[in-house]
C-alpha positions as CSV (number, residue, x, y, z in Angstrom):
1,M,-115.7,42.7,57.8
2,S,-115.8,44.0,54.3
3,G,-115.2,47.6,54.6
4,T,-112.7,47.2,56.4
5,I,-111.1,45.3,54.0
6,A,-112.5,47.4,51.3
7,T,-111.0,50.3,53.1
8,G,-106.8,48.3,53.0
9,E,-107.3,47.4,49.4
10,I,-108.1,51.7,49.1
11,E,-105.6,52.4,51.0
12,V,-102.9,49.9,49.8
13,S,-103.8,51.2,46.1
14,T,-103.1,54.8,47.0
15,S,-100.1,53.8,48.4
16,A,-98.7,51.9,45.4
17,R,-99.9,54.7,43.3
18,T,-98.4,57.6,45.4
19,Q,-95.5,55.6,45.0
20,R,-95.0,55.2,41.3
21,C,-95.7,59.2,40.9
22,R,-92.7,59.6,43.3
23,L,-91.0,57.3,40.8
24,V,-91.6,58.7,38.1
25,E,-91.2,62.1,38.9
26,E,-87.1,61.4,40.0
27,V,-86.7,59.5,36.9
28,S,-88.0,63.1,34.8
29,Q,-85.3,64.8,37.0
30,V,-82.7,62.1,36.3
31,P,-80.6,64.7,33.5
32,R,-80.6,63.2,30.2
33,I,-77.8,62.8,27.7
34,T,-78.2,65.1,25.0
35,Q,-77.1,63.7,21.3
36,E,-74.0,65.3,21.4
37,Q,-72.6,65.2,24.5
38,K,-73.5,61.4,23.5
39,K,-71.9,62.4,20.5
40,L,-68.9,63.6,22.4
41,N,-67.9,61.1,24.5
42,R,-68.3,58.2,21.6
43,E,-65.3,60.8,20.7
44,K,-63.2,60.6,24.1
45,I,-63.5,56.8,23.4
46,V,-62.3,56.4,20.3
47,Q,-59.9,58.8,21.3
48,A,-58.2,56.8,24.4
49,A,-58.2,53.4,22.7
50,G,-56.7,55.0,19.2
51,E,-53.9,55.5,21.5
52,G,-54.1,53.3,23.6
53,F,-54.2,50.3,21.1
54,R,-51.3,52.7,19.6
55,L,-49.5,52.1,22.5
56,H,-50.1,49.0,24.3
57,G,-52.7,46.8,21.1
58,V,-55.5,45.8,21.1
59,D,-55.6,43.0,24.1
60,G,-52.6,45.3,25.4
61,I,-55.2,47.5,27.7
62,G,-59.2,46.9,28.6
63,I,-62.3,48.3,27.9
64,E,-62.2,49.4,31.8
65,E,-59.0,50.3,31.8
66,L,-60.3,52.8,28.3
67,M,-63.0,54.4,30.5
68,K,-61.3,55.8,33.1
69,T,-58.9,57.2,30.6
70,A,-62.0,58.3,28.8
71,G,-63.1,60.3,31.8
72,M,-66.5,57.6,32.3
73,T,-67.6,54.6,33.9
74,H,-67.0,50.7,32.9
75,G,-70.7,50.3,32.3
76,G,-71.1,53.4,29.9
77,F,-69.0,51.7,27.0
78,Y,-71.9,49.7,25.0
79,N,-74.0,52.9,25.1
80,H,-71.0,53.7,22.4
81,F,-70.0,50.2,20.9
82,S,-71.1,46.6,20.9
83,S,-67.8,45.3,22.2
84,K,-64.1,45.7,21.6
85,E,-63.3,44.8,17.9
86,D,-66.3,47.3,17.6
87,L,-63.6,49.9,18.9
88,A,-60.8,48.9,17.2
89,V,-62.9,49.1,13.8
90,E,-63.4,52.4,15.2
91,V,-60.1,53.0,16.2
92,Y,-58.6,52.5,12.1
93,R,-61.4,54.1,10.6
94,Q,-60.1,57.5,12.3
95,G,-57.0,56.3,12.3
96,F,-56.1,56.5,8.6
97,A,-58.5,59.2,8.2
98,D,-56.4,61.6,10.1
99,S,-53.0,60.5,8.5
100,L,-54.5,61.2,4.9
101,N,-55.4,63.9,5.9
102,A,-51.4,64.7,7.2
103,L,-51.1,63.8,4.0
104,A,-53.7,65.8,2.0
105,A,-52.4,68.7,3.8
106,I,-48.5,67.4,2.6
107,R,-49.8,67.5,-0.2
108,K,-51.6,71.0,-0.2
109,A,-48.7,72.4,0.6
110,H,-46.4,71.1,-2.4
111,P,-49.0,72.4,-5.4
112,R,-45.8,72.5,-8.0
113,S,-43.5,70.1,-6.6
114,A,-44.6,66.2,-6.0
115,R,-41.5,65.0,-5.9
116,A,-41.3,68.2,-2.8
117,A,-44.1,66.6,-0.9
118,L,-42.9,63.0,-1.2
119,H,-40.1,64.2,0.7
120,D,-42.2,65.7,3.1
121,M,-43.6,63.1,3.8
122,V,-41.2,60.8,4.3
123,D,-39.4,63.0,5.8
124,G,-41.9,63.2,9.0
125,Y,-42.6,59.5,8.9
126,V,-39.7,57.8,9.2
127,T,-38.2,59.3,12.1
128,A,-37.3,59.6,15.5
129,A,-40.5,61.6,16.4
130,H,-42.7,58.9,14.7
131,R,-41.0,55.8,16.4
132,D,-40.8,56.5,19.5
133,H,-44.5,58.2,20.2
134,P,-46.3,55.6,18.3
135,E,-50.3,56.5,20.2
136,T,-49.7,59.6,18.2
137,G,-49.1,58.6,14.8
138,C,-49.9,56.7,12.4
139,A,-51.8,53.6,12.7
140,S,-51.1,51.4,9.9
141,A,-47.3,51.2,12.0
142,A,-48.9,51.1,15.4
143,L,-51.8,48.8,14.0
144,A,-50.2,46.3,11.5
145,V,-50.1,43.3,13.7
146,D,-53.2,43.9,15.6
147,A,-55.6,43.7,12.4
148,G,-53.6,40.5,11.1
149,R,-54.8,38.6,14.3
150,H,-58.1,39.9,14.7
151,G,-59.7,39.1,11.5
152,A,-61.4,39.7,8.8
153,T,-63.8,42.1,9.7
154,S,-60.7,44.5,10.7
155,Q,-58.4,43.2,8.2
156,A,-61.4,44.6,5.9
157,E,-60.8,48.8,7.7
158,Y,-57.2,48.1,7.9
159,R,-57.1,47.6,3.8
160,R,-59.5,50.1,3.2
161,G,-57.4,53.1,4.5
162,L,-54.7,51.3,2.9
163,E,-56.2,51.3,-0.5
164,G,-56.7,55.4,0.7
165,Y,-52.8,55.0,1.3
166,F,-51.8,53.9,-1.9
167,S,-54.8,55.9,-4.3
168,A,-53.0,58.9,-3.0
169,I,-49.0,58.0,-3.1
170,T,-50.4,56.7,-7.2
171,E,-51.8,60.4,-7.5
172,M,-47.8,61.9,-5.9
173,M,-46.4,59.3,-8.7
174,L,-48.4,60.1,-11.6
175,D,-48.0,63.6,-10.6
176,R,-44.0,63.6,-9.9
177,A,-43.1,61.6,-13.8
178,H,-45.8,64.6,-15.8
179,Q,-43.8,67.0,-13.5
180,T,-40.3,65.2,-14.9
181,G,-41.1,64.8,-17.9
182,T,-41.9,60.8,-17.9
183,E,-44.9,58.9,-18.2
184,P,-45.2,55.8,-16.5
185,T,-47.9,53.6,-16.8
186,S,-51.1,53.8,-13.4
187,A,-49.8,49.9,-12.3
188,E,-46.3,50.8,-12.5
189,A,-46.7,54.1,-10.7
190,R,-49.5,52.0,-8.1
191,E,-46.2,49.4,-7.6
192,Q,-44.4,52.2,-6.4
193,A,-46.7,53.8,-4.4
194,V,-47.0,50.7,-2.4
195,A,-43.8,49.5,-2.5
196,L,-42.7,53.5,-1.2
197,F,-45.5,52.9,2.0
198,C,-44.6,49.8,2.9
199,Q,-40.8,50.2,3.4
200,M,-42.0,53.8,5.5
201,V,-44.6,51.4,7.3
202,G,-41.8,49.1,7.6
203,A,-38.7,50.9,8.6
204,L,-40.9,52.1,11.8
205,V,-41.8,48.9,12.6
206,V,-38.3,47.5,13.2
207,S,-37.0,50.2,14.1
208,R,-38.9,50.3,17.0
209,A,-38.9,46.3,17.4
210,V,-35.4,47.4,18.7
211,A,-35.0,50.6,20.0
212,E,-35.1,49.7,23.8
213,A,-31.7,47.2,23.4
214,D,-30.0,49.2,20.6
215,P,-31.3,52.4,20.1
216,G,-28.4,52.8,17.5
217,L,-29.4,50.0,15.5
218,S,-32.9,51.7,15.6
219,D,-31.6,54.9,14.0
220,E,-29.9,53.0,11.2
221,V,-32.6,51.7,10.3
222,L,-34.8,54.9,9.3
223,T,-31.4,57.2,8.1
224,A,-30.5,54.1,5.4
225,N,-34.1,53.2,5.2
226,R,-35.5,57.5,4.2
227,K,-32.2,57.6,3.0
228,Q,-33.2,55.2,0.2
229,L,-36.7,56.2,0.3
230,R,-36.3,60.2,-0.6
231,R,-34.1,58.8,-3.9
232,S,-37.7,56.0,-4.6
C-alpha cells in the first residue's frame, strides 16, 4: 500500500513539475515590450489625449476612447499613467512645450525685428483656423477652463506654461522697446506681456463660444482683437 502511494506521489510531483516548466516556457515566449516601444506607446497616448482633451475637455472623453484612438487597449493605460488626472497634467506640460517651441521659432524668424515677431505671433494665434481646430491648437486657450476646474496640480502645470509665455513675450517687449529707442522697466514690459497674451487667449475663447451660433460675430471678435493687439 505504501509503495503504491509513494509511486502516486512521484507521478503527481513529476506532472506538476512538467506543468510548471511548460508555464515558464510559455511566459518566456511572450514578446516583451522594449523601453523604446513603451516610450512610443506613451507618446501615442499623450497625443491622443492632447487632441481629445482640447476638443472635448478633460471630462468630455473617457480613457477607453482615448486608448482606442491611440490604438491600444484600455488596460494598457495604467502601464503609463496612474490616473486620468496624471495624464491631463502631462498634456498641459507637452502642450505648452510645443507652443513655446513654436514661439521660439517665430522669434528666430525675425532676429532684427521684435515688432515683426510680435505681429507674427498675434496673426498666427488669433485666427479662424486656430479657432476652428482646437484639437491641434494651443493648450492655453483650449484647456484654460479645465485647469481651473481640476485643482492645484493641474493649475500648477498650467501656471508653468503661462510663465513660459509671459517670460518669452516680456523679452520680446523689451527687445522691441530697445529697437525703437524706448526703455521700459522689466515690470512694465511684463505687464504688457501678460495683458497681450491674456487678450489673445480671451479673444480665441470668446470667438469659439459663438462660432456656430453666430459665425459673423465670431469673426468680428477675432478681427477686432487682432487689430488691437497689433497696436500693442
